[in-house]
N, C-alpha and C positions, 0 to 999 in steps of 0.2 A: 705446778702447772696443771696437773690433771684436775686438782680440786678447783682451781680457777675455771678451768674449762667446764667442769660440771656445774659450777655456780652460774656461769653464763648461760648454759643450756637450760637450767631451771628458770631463770628469768625470762628467757625467750619463750618457754612454754607458757609462762604466766601471761605474757603479753598476748600470745596467740589465743589463749582462753578468753581473755577479756575482749579482744577484738571479735572473736566468734560470737560471743554473747551479744555484743552490740549489733552485729549484722543480723543475728537471729531476731532480735527485738524489732529491728527496722522492717524485716521481711514480714513478721507477724502483724505489725501495724498496717502495712500495705495490704496484706490479705484481708484484714478486718475491714479496711475501707473500700474494698472492691464492690461489695453489694451496693454501696451508696453511690460510688463514683461511676461504675460501669453498667450496672444492671438496673438501677432504679429508673422508673418511668418518670417523665416530666410531670410536675404537679400543676401545670398550667401557668405558673408564674414565670417560667423561663421560656422564651420564644426564640424563633429563628428569623433572621433577616438575611435574605439572599440578594446580593448586589451583582449585577452583570453590566459590564461596560465594554465599549469598543464595537458593538454591533447594534443594529436597530432594524425596525420594520419587520420584514419577513424573517430575516436572520435571527433577530431577537426572539420572535415568536417560536421559531423552531428550536432554538437553544433551550428556551423555557420548557418546551414539550419534552425534550430528551433528558434534561438535567434531572437526575433522580432526587436531589435535595430540594428542588424548587417546589415540590408538593407540600413542603412544610413552611414555605415562606409566609411570614406573618402569622404563624400558628404556634401552638405549644410544641416545644422541642421533644423529640423522642429521646431514647437513651443515648448516652455519650458514645457508646460503642457503635450504635447504628448511625449516629451523626458522622462519625469518622469513616465508617464503611462507605456510606453514600458519597461523602466528600471525595473519597479516594477513587470513585468511578467517574468523577466529573470530566476529566480530560478526555477519556475515551468517548463519553457521551457527547461532548462538544464537537469532537472530530466527526461523529456520525451525523450530528445536526447540521454541520456546515457543508458536508460532502455533496448533498444534492444540489447545492448552489455553485458547485465548482471550486470550493475552497478546500484544498487537501493538505495545506501546510500551515495550519493555524498555530499560533504561539499563545499559550495560556499561562498566566500567572495567577495562582489561586492561594487562598489562605482561609483558615478556619480558626477563630478564637472567640473566647467568651469574654464579653465586656458587660459586667454587671449581670443583669437578668436576661441578656440577649446573646445568642450565639450568632456571630457575624461571619457569613460565608461570602467572600469576595472573589469574583472571577473577572480578571482583566483579559480581554480577548483581542489579539491582533490576527484578523482573518487572513492576512497576507494577500497574495495575488491569486486570481482565479485561474484554474487550469485551462489551457487553450485546446480546442479541438483540432487535431492534426489531420484526421481522415474521416470522411463521412461516406458510408456505403449503404445506400438505400435502393432496394430493388423490389419491384412488384412484378411477379410472374403470373402466368395463367391468363385467362381471358380479360382480366382487368388491366392488363399491361398497357392497353391503349384507351382505357376508360377515362373520359375527361375529368370525372370527379376525383379519381385517384391521382391523375396528373396534377390537378389543381391543388390537392392536398400536399403533394411533394413540393410544388412550387411555393406554396404559402408557408411551408415549414421553416422555422427559424434555426434549424440545425444547419451549420455551415462551417467549412474549413476556415480556421483563423479566428473564429468567434469563441468567446468563453463558453465552457460547457455548462448547461443548465439541464439537469435531469428531467425537469418538467417538460421541456421541449420534446425529448425523446418519448416520454410516456404519452404525451398528447398526440403525437403523430401515430404511435402504435394503436392507441384507442380509436383514433379517427379511422384508420384502416379497418378495424374490426366493425365499427358502426356502419361504415359505407358498405362493407360486405353484406351485412345483415339487411340494410335498406335496399340494396340494389341486386339482390338475388344470387350472391356468391356463397351458397350455403355449405360448400365444401372447403371454404377458405381455412388456412392455417398459417401461423407464424413459424416459418422455417428456422430462422435464426434471429435472435435479438439480444445484443450484448453491448455493454459499454466497457471498454478496457482502459485501465489507468496505468500509465507508466510514470511512477513517481521520480525515477531517476532522471528521465528527460522532461518530466513535468508536462506531459501532454496526454490527450485522450483520443481514443478512436471509437467511432460509433458504427455499428453494423445492424441493419434492419432489413431482413429479407422476408417478404410476405408473399405467399402463394395463394391466389384467389381461387384456383380451380376453375371449373366451368360455370357459366352463368345460366340461371334458370329463367323460364319464360312463363307468362300467364296465358292460360287457355280460355275456353268458353266460360262466360259468366252465366250461372244459373241461380234461380231463386227458389227457396224452400219456405213457403208460407204456412203458418199454422192453420190458416183458413183461406179459402179463395177470396182474396181482397182486391188486389190490383192485377191487371193483365200483364203478361210477360212483356208485351210491347211497351206498355207504360213504364214498367220498372227499368227496362233497358235504356230509357231516355235519361235516367239518372247516372248512367255509367259512361265514362270516357275510355274505358279499357277496350283495346282492340285485341281480339284473340291472336296469340302469337307474338305479342309485344314482349319486350324484356320486362323482367320483374322490377317493379318500382313500388316501394312501400307507400310513397306519397299518394299514388293513384288509388291504392286500396283504402287508405285512411280517408281520402276524399269521398269515395263511394259510400263508406260506412257513415261518415259525418253527414253527407247530404240526405241520406235516407233517415238518419236519426233526427234530423231537424224538421222533418215533415210532421204533419198531424196524423199520419197513417199508422205509424208503428211505434210500439212501446219499447221494443228491444231489437237491436240489429247486431248480429255477429257474423264474422266471416271465417270460413274454413279454407285456409290456403296453406296447406302443410306440404313441405318438400317431400314428405314420405308418400304423398299421393301423386308425385310426378311420374310421367311415363318415361320410356327409354330415351326420348329426345329432350328430357328435362323440362317438360311442359306441365305446369301445375293448374288443374281446374280450379275455378273460383266459385265457391258455393256460398251464397248469402242466405242466412237463416233469419226469418222475419217473424216477429210476434206482434199481432195486430193490437191496436188500441181499441178502447170502447168507441163505437161509431158515433156516439152522441155525448156532447159535453154541455152541461148547464152552468150558468154563472149568475151570481147575484151580488149586488153591492149597494151600500148606502153611504152617504156622506153629507158634508155640508161645506158650502163656500159662500163667502159674503156676496159674490156676484150672482149666484144661482139660488141661494137659500138651501134648505134641506132637499135632498134628492135621493131617489132610489133608481137602481138600474138592474134589469134582468136580461139575460141573453141565452141563446142556444146556438151551438155549432154542430152541424152535421159534418163530421170529418170525412166521411166517405159516402157519396150518393150512388156511385157506380164504379165499375172496374176501370174506368178511364180517369178516375181520381177527382171527379167533380166534387165540390164541397160548398156548403152554404152557412152563412152566419146571419143571425137576426138579433136585434136588440131593441129594447123598449126603455125609454128614459122618462121619468116623471120628476119634476121639481116644482118649487113654488112659483117660478117664473115661466117655465116652459115645459112642454112635453114633446116627445118625438118617438117615432118608430122607424126603423131602418132595416133593410135587408140587402145582402150581397151574395150573389151566386157566382162562384169562381170556377173557371175552366183552365186547367194547366196548359201552358203553351208547349211549343216544340222542345224547349229546354225547361222542364218544370221547376228547376232550381232557381231560375231567374225570370221566367216569362209567364204571364197569366193574362187571360181574357176574362172580363167580368160583366155582369149585368147587376145594376143596383137601383134601389128606389128608396125614397124616404118621405115622411110627412112630418112637418114640424110646426108647432104653434107656440108663439111667445107673446106674453102680455106683461111688459115691464113698464117702468116709469118713462122709458125712452123709446121703446119699440112695441109695436102692436101689429103682428102679421101672422098669417097662416100660409104655408107653402107646401107644395108637393113637387117632387122631382124624381124623375126616372131617366135612366140612360145606360150607357155602356162605356167600357174603358179597356185599354191595353196597358199593362204595367210591365216594365222591364228593369231589372237590376243591372247596372253597369258599374262594377267596382263598388265604390262608396255611394254612388248616385242611384236613387230610385226615381225612374222616369215614368210618368203617367200621362197618357194621352186619352182624353175623355170627350164624350158628346152626351149632353144632358138636356132634357126638356124641362123647364121650370115654369110652374104656374103658381102665382103668388097673389094673395089678397093682403093689402096693407093699408094702414090708416095714417094720413098726414093732415094735421090740423083739423081733426074731426071729419075729414072727408075720406071715404073709402075708395081705394083705387085697386085696379086689377091689372096684372101684367103677365104676358106669356112670352117666353124667350127660349130659343134653341141655342144652347151655349156650347161651342167647342172650347176646350181648354187644354193647356199644357202645364204640367207641374213637375219640376225637378227638385228633389230633396237630397241633400248630402249630409250624412250624420257620421261623426267620428267621436268615440269609437262606434263600430257598427253593431257590436253585440248589445242587446237590450239590457242585459244584466249589468253591463259596465256603464250604462248611460243613466242609471238611477242617481248616483252621486259621484260623478267623475272628478278626478283631480285636474285633468286636462280634457278639453273637448270642444267641438264646434258643431253648429247646426246652421246650414244655409239652405234657404228655400227660395226658388225662383218660380214665378207663375205668370201666366197670361191667359186671359179669357175674354170672350167677346160675343157679340151677336150682330145680326144684320136684319134690318126691316124687310129685306127682300126674301128672307128665308124664315118663315114661320115665327117672326118676332115682332113685338110691338114697338121696339126702338132699336137703334144701332148703338153699340158701344164697344170699346176696347179698354181693357183694364190690366196693365202690367203691375207686378208687385214683387218686392224683394224683402226678405226678412232674415235675420241671423242672430245667433247667440254664440258667445265665446267665453270659455272658462279657462282660467290659468291659475295654477297653484304655485306658491312660493315655497322656499325651503322650510319655513316654519309652519307649513300646512294651512296658512291663510289663503283665501281664494279671492280672485278678482273676477267678477262676472259682468260682462258687457252685453247689451242687447239693443237691437235696432230694427226698424221697419220703415219702408217707404212705398207708397203706392199712388197711382194716379188714374184718372178716368177721363176718357174722351167719349162723350155721349151726345146723341142728337136731340133727345128729349129727356131731361133729367127727371121730370115728373113720372115718366114711365119706367124709371129704373127702380126695381124693387128694393125694399128696406134691407134685405139680406145681402144685397150687392153694393150697398153704400158703406162708406167708411165712418166708423165711430171709434172713440178711444176713451180711456178711463176705466179703472178697475184693478182687480187683483193681479193681472198679468200684463198690464199696459202702463198706465200712469196711476200709481198708488197715491192715496190721499183723496181720490175722487171716486164717486160711485160708478157702477157699471155703465159704460157707454154714454155718460152725460156730457162728454166733450165733443162738440161738433156744431155746425150751423143750426140755429134754432129759430122758431117763429112762435110768438105768443107763448113762450115757455116750453114748447115742444121741440125736442131735438130731432132734426130732420135727417141728419147724416150728411156727409160731404163727398166731394169729388176726389179729394186728395188726402193723403195721410203721411205724417212724419212722426216718428217716435224714437226715443233713445233712452237708455237706462244704464247706470253704472252702480255696481254694488260691491262692497268690500266686506268679506265675511271672515271672522276670527273665531277659531275653535276655543272653547273654554273647558271642554272635556272630550272624551271619546265620542259621545253621542250628541253633545250640545254645542251650539255656536251662536254668536251674536253677529249682526250685520248692520251696516249703515248704507243707505241708498239715496240716490237722486234720480227721479224720472222726469222726462220732459216730452211733451207731445201735443199734437193738435190734429183734428180732422177739419178740413176747411174747403171752401170753394175757390177763393181767389188768393188771399194772402193769409199766412198762418198767424195765429195769435196764441203763441205757445203757453201751455199751462204746465206748472211745475209742482212736483210733489217730492218731499224729502221725508226721511224717517229712519227708524230703527226697527230691527226685527230679531226675533228669537226663533232659531231653527233647531229641529230635533230629527235625528236620523232614526226614524221609527222602523219596525219590522216590515211595514207595508210601503215604505218609501219616505222621502223627506217631508216633514210637516213644517210649514212656515207660518208663523204668526207675526205679521208686519203691522207697525203703527205708522201710518202715513199722514203727513202734515201737508195739506193743500195750501199753497202760497197764493192762489188766485181764487177769490170768493166774490160772487158765485163763479162757477157752479160747485166748487168744492166745500167741504166742511173743514174746520180747523184741524181735526184729527179724525182719522177713520181707521178702523181695524180691518185687516185683510187676512183671511185664513185660506191657505191653499195646501193641497196634498197632491204629490205627483213627482215623477222623475224630473231631473234637471234638463235633460235633453230629449 
């Protein structure tokens, strides 16, 4: 029995030895494979595919941003060890991504497996129900407690009991309080308590936002610090709506700075309104620092238009003539068909931002195929900006020599006029090539034989332009004009006051001002005018577009005989403004040619 037992014991040891050797070999093989399986970098042939389902829109975007493994989506795979490590962080990351939207109990089913040359990471997300807000405690203390702007912010807040929690609502209200405090002079404001508490057991949220505004600051006297004696203090104060002792409002300060910056007088405008300069009553003095512009500006330009031919223009602007802000503009224009000289002396009104008085004068001479006249005009005007409307009331004396059917005529007229122009957008820079815009001009002028005039007439007119852009950036451009004249002696109505049409900016396909009543081949001009145009513009690149158009119009005395032009155009957004090369086909011959080229340069509105 003992021998038997020994024999059994020896066999057992043999089996143990064999088994240990097999395990050792297996372990050795695994260790040898580790550098390849765990630590080798991807060689670019193995990629990662991350699939996320169950959420969409903002939730999906946030999950992608939080999910560590998503950075490798559709890219070369990192090491296997790093893949598994990042995959292991997925559920925690998804929890953080969904929490700001009120989802605190998401269920995530995830997997990571290699299929061929692709590591597939799948995340099926059930966001669950959004947590509901059980209490909302919003308080504003300090002098802003009764401020209408803060009360409105609280009223418009979407934080409410019984509504699902959205962290963005809380952050938005907090930020709005801080912005209002800065804009409305609560410079000692502080967030006393701001917290969102989550009770996962009850699955409800409570919001607390306590904001202390402290005292409100006020604006004091406005003073101006000019680098040279430029405008009088009395003149500068007419640009300010700030009343000493009023509550601090950033909008009023920005308005003052913007109004002075938009003048021709100053190159740089800065405001020093620091709370550190406030007195014991929290009143901050307003100091405006002004750097003057060069008092004289010269301009020169050259161009070409099919209506005017080659032309050159030179101008001078005296930005400041005296400390009352008077200024002067003069211009000379010389072209193949006409020349002119004009001057405008402007006197700022009681509100120089919107009101101005002016004296103006001009001399113009035109010798074209359809017009032959020389005129001199001088007069005065009052101009007032009322919102988007520019309203001008004028009184001018016109002396004109003109030729009709080889007969020279002379006319003198004292002409009062009213012109209202509404342009949207108002900013000149936005009117060069607008996506959407309108221009409406209403005018009426006249004269009376009883008051320094050779004939009596009254002439109302309306014109407009409308630009609309579609989603694909194509533009529809519509234009129209209508005018009429009631006159006692039409022969005494100067050429410059009669209606003509045809040309680059009216009815394309026809020469400049060739459409109108005529006698022996001479176009005399008409009593009435009707014009319309429709254009469809399609961009072909960032700077280039093509357009198709149709123009219709007539200048007439009794009944219109409409002339039509159709065509195609090539438009270029040049650095100096839109350049339009239009090929117009006149459908009525005479007076039109079959095809006429029109070149124009200038803003759309």
